[in-house]
Structure formats: structure tokens, C-alpha cells
N, C-alpha and C positions, 0 to 999 in steps of 0.2 A: 476835460472829460476824457479825452483819449488816453492821458496818462493814468487816470483812475482805472480805466478798463484794462490797460496793460498790467497794472498792479494786481487787479482782481484775478486775471488769468494766471499771473505768476504765483500768486498765493494759493490759488485753487486749481491745480492741474486737473484737467478733465478726467483722467483715469482714476485717480484716487477720490475725486469728488463724486463721480458717478457710481463708483464701487459701493459707496455706502447706501445707495438707493436701488441698486441693480443686483438681483439675486443671481448667484453663480457666475459672476463676471470673472473671466480668466483670459490669459494671453492666448492668442490664436495665431501667432506669427509676429514677425518683426513690426512693431509699432501698432498692432491691432489687438483689441480685446473683444470678446463676445460674451453676452450674458442674456438674461431674460428681461424684457422690456418692463420698466416700472409703470408704464402708462396703460397696460392691459388689465382689464377687469378679470379676465380669466387666464389660466396658465396654458402655455404651449409645451409640447413635449421636447422641442428643440430650442436652443437659444435663438433669439430673434432680435437682439439689440447689439449694435456694433459701436465701437469707439476707435477713432483714429487718433492715436496719441501724438503723432507728428503734426497733424493739422489742427489738433485741439477741437475736434468735432465728434458728434455722435448722432445716431438716429436708429429707427426701427426698420427692419427688413420688410415688415408687413405693410403692404400698400394702403390698407384701410385704417391704419393706426394714425392718430393725431401727431405722433412723433416721427412719422415716415419722411416727410419732405416739407421744408428744406432741412438739412442737417443743422444741428444746434451746437453752439459753443457753450461754455459753462454758464454764461449769463442767461442765454435762451433756455437751457435745460432747467435751471433753477426757477426761472419765471414760469415756465409751463408747469413744472412740478407743483409749485406753490400757488398757481393761479394769479400771478402778478404781471404787471406790465414789465417790459425790459427796464424801464427807468426805475421802477420800484425794486427790481432785482439788483440793479447796479447800486442803488442806495443801501440795500440790506447787505449785500456782499462786500461793499466798500466801506462799511461803517467804521473800520479800523484805520482807514487811510485819510490823510488830510488832502482834500482835493484842490487846495490852493496852489 
């Protein structure tokens, strides 16, 4: 299972993966990106979602957002976005890999 998770994270880098779901995502300095949170029902005037490319995690700055804490990796992000368990997200994201 650990190898499959490593393969998923290698195939789906957090920055490019999250970019397809996060409006206005752009670089905000070395290793960081900021955009608008895909989990908010309403829009904010300022970007409120961050991505740490080096650590492979992301979260929302807004304390009341479901994506605020704890930070998510690509598997947690996909699971939350699609309403799946982490195991279901691993299965979907890893469907191209042989887990044996």
C-alpha cells in the first residue's frame, strides 16, 4: 500500500492536480501557490487556498472551512472533493498502478 501511495503522489503532483480545481491558482513565492478554495460555496475577494509544493500539502486559510485543518495531500484533497473515503480515493487515483 505504501508503494501505491508513493506512486500516486509521484503521478499526481499536488500543484498541477489542485490547479484544475482551484480558480486563480498561481505562484506566490518559492514552493508556494495561492488561489481560491474549491470547497467554498461563495467567493472571496482574496485568494484563500494555499499549496506547499515542497511538502505536497494544501489547505484553506479560512478557519471555518472544512479544508482548513489538517492540511491535505493529493489523496486527502481528492477524497474530500469527491466525497470519498481515503481508501476509495487511493483506489481511484491508483487504478493505473499494479499494487502487487
